[in-house]
C-alpha positions in Angstrom: 83.7 80.9 77.7 85.1 83.9 75.8 86.1 85.6 79.0 88.2 82.6 80.0 89.9 82.5 76.6 90.8 86.2 77.0 92.2 85.7 80.5 94.4 82.8 79.2 95.7 84.9 76.3 96.6 87.7 78.8 98.4 85.3 81.1 100.4 83.9 78.2 101.5 87.3 77.0 102.5 88.5 80.4 102.5 85.8 83.1 104.2 88.0 85.7 101.8 91.0 85.5 99.1 89.4 87.7 101.6 88.0 90.2 103.1 91.5 90.8 99.7 93.1 91.2 98.6 90.3 93.5 101.7 90.8 95.7 101.2 94.5 95.8 97.5 94.1 96.7 98.5 91.7 99.6 101.1 94.1 100.9 98.7 97.0 100.9 96.1 94.9 102.6 98.7 93.9 105.2 99.3 97.6 106.0 95.6 98.2 106.3 95.0 95.2 108.5 98.0 96.1 110.7 96.6 99.7 111.0 93.2 98.3 112.1 94.7 96.0 114.7 96.9 98.8 116.0 93.9 101.2 116.1 91.9 98.6 118.1 94.8 98.0 120.5 95.2 101.8 121.0 91.5 102.0 121.7 91.6 99.2 124.2 94.9 100.1 125.8 95.5 103.8 125.3 99.1 104.8 126.0 100.3 108.3 125.2 104.0 108.6 124.5 104.4 112.3 123.6 104.0 115.1 126.2 104.2 118.0 123.8 101.4 118.9 121.4 104.1 120.0 118.8 104.6 116.4 117.9 101.2 116.5 116.1 102.6 118.9 113.6 105.5 116.5 112.9 103.0 113.7 112.4 101.1 115.9 110.0 104.3 116.5 108.0 104.8 112.8 107.8 101.2 112.2 106.8 101.4 114.8 104.0 104.8 113.6 102.8 103.5 110.0 102.7 100.4 111.0 100.7 102.4 113.1 98.2 105.0 110.3 97.8 102.2 107.8 97.0 100.6 110.1 94.5 103.9 110.8 92.8 104.8 107.1 92.6 101.4 106.2 91.1 101.6 108.9 88.5 105.2 107.9 87.6 104.4 104.2 87.3 101.5 104.8 84.9 104.0 106.3 82.4 106.2 103.2 82.3 106.9 102.3 78.7 106.6 98.6 78.0 108.9 98.3 74.9 112.6 98.8 74.6 113.1 98.7 78.3 116.4 99.9 79.7 117.6 100.8 83.2 116.6 104.4 82.6 113.0 103.2 82.0 112.7 102.6 85.7 114.3 105.8 86.8 111.2 108.0 86.8 109.8 110.1 89.6 110.5 108.8 93.1 111.7 105.5 91.6 115.1 107.1 91.0 115.5 107.3 94.8 113.8 104.2 96.0 112.5 101.0 94.3 109.3 101.0 96.5 108.1 104.5 97.0 104.5 103.5 97.6 105.5 101.3 100.5 107.6 104.1 102.0 104.6 106.4 101.5 102.3 104.0 103.4 104.8 103.8 106.2 105.0 107.6 106.5 101.2 107.8 106.3 100.7 105.3 109.1 103.6 106.6 111.2 102.4 110.2 110.7 98.9 109.3 111.8 100.3 107.4 114.9 102.3 110.5 115.9 99.4 112.9 115.4 97.1 110.6 117.4 99.8 110.0 120.0 99.0 106.3 119.6 101.8 104.0 120.6 100.5 100.8 119.0 100.0 102.6 115.6 103.6 103.8 115.7 104.9 100.3 116.6 102.8 98.6 114.0 103.8 101.0 111.3 107.5 100.0 111.8 106.6 96.3 112.0 104.4 96.5 108.9 107.2 98.3 107.0 109.8 95.7 107.9 107.6 92.7 107.1 106.5 94.3 103.8 110.2 95.1 102.9 111.5 91.6 103.7 108.5 89.5 102.5 106.3 91.3 99.9 108.9 93.5 98.2 111.4 90.7 98.1 108.9 88.6 96.2 107.9 91.5 93.9 111.5 92.3 93.0 112.2 88.6 92.2 109.2 88.6 89.7 110.3 91.9 88.2 113.8 90.6 87.8 112.4 87.6 85.9 110.1 89.7 83.9 112.4 92.5 82.8 115.8 90.8 83.2 119.1 92.7 83.0 117.6 96.3 82.8 115.7 95.8 86.0 118.6 94.1 87.7 120.9 97.0 86.7 118.2 99.4 88.1 118.1 97.4 91.3 121.8 97.6 91.7 121.9 101.4 91.2 118.9 102.3 93.5 119.7 100.8 96.9 116.5 101.7 98.9 
């Protein structure tokens, strides 16, 4: 009974918080499930697309870049101040270059793995996953963030195009 009361108080104070995290969780799960389906398809129907082994090093660079981008984004988002929010509040770390660095990181991770493994379906599914995430999940997330933070977030959104 006490737990339910606490959950209700939390929702009243910040009704958007759980929605944003729920959308993020769904988008990350979508990437993971897409990766598993692509992995299965590459196992069932192996198609190599690169002749040269040097492509594996390019894939490794993407993989490392994606990992570092995700770590940088997560560390930067933990430092978000909740009071006196301005446009500059959002301009931390990779968020000054892109509004969704974690999703770009997941894209580069999946793409890098696909290139390293020379796996056609993983490469295709990384692009498809990124596009669906960008036009479905991120669109919903940004709508909620606009409602939650108002003008400062909308200003930030106008200034950071990606």
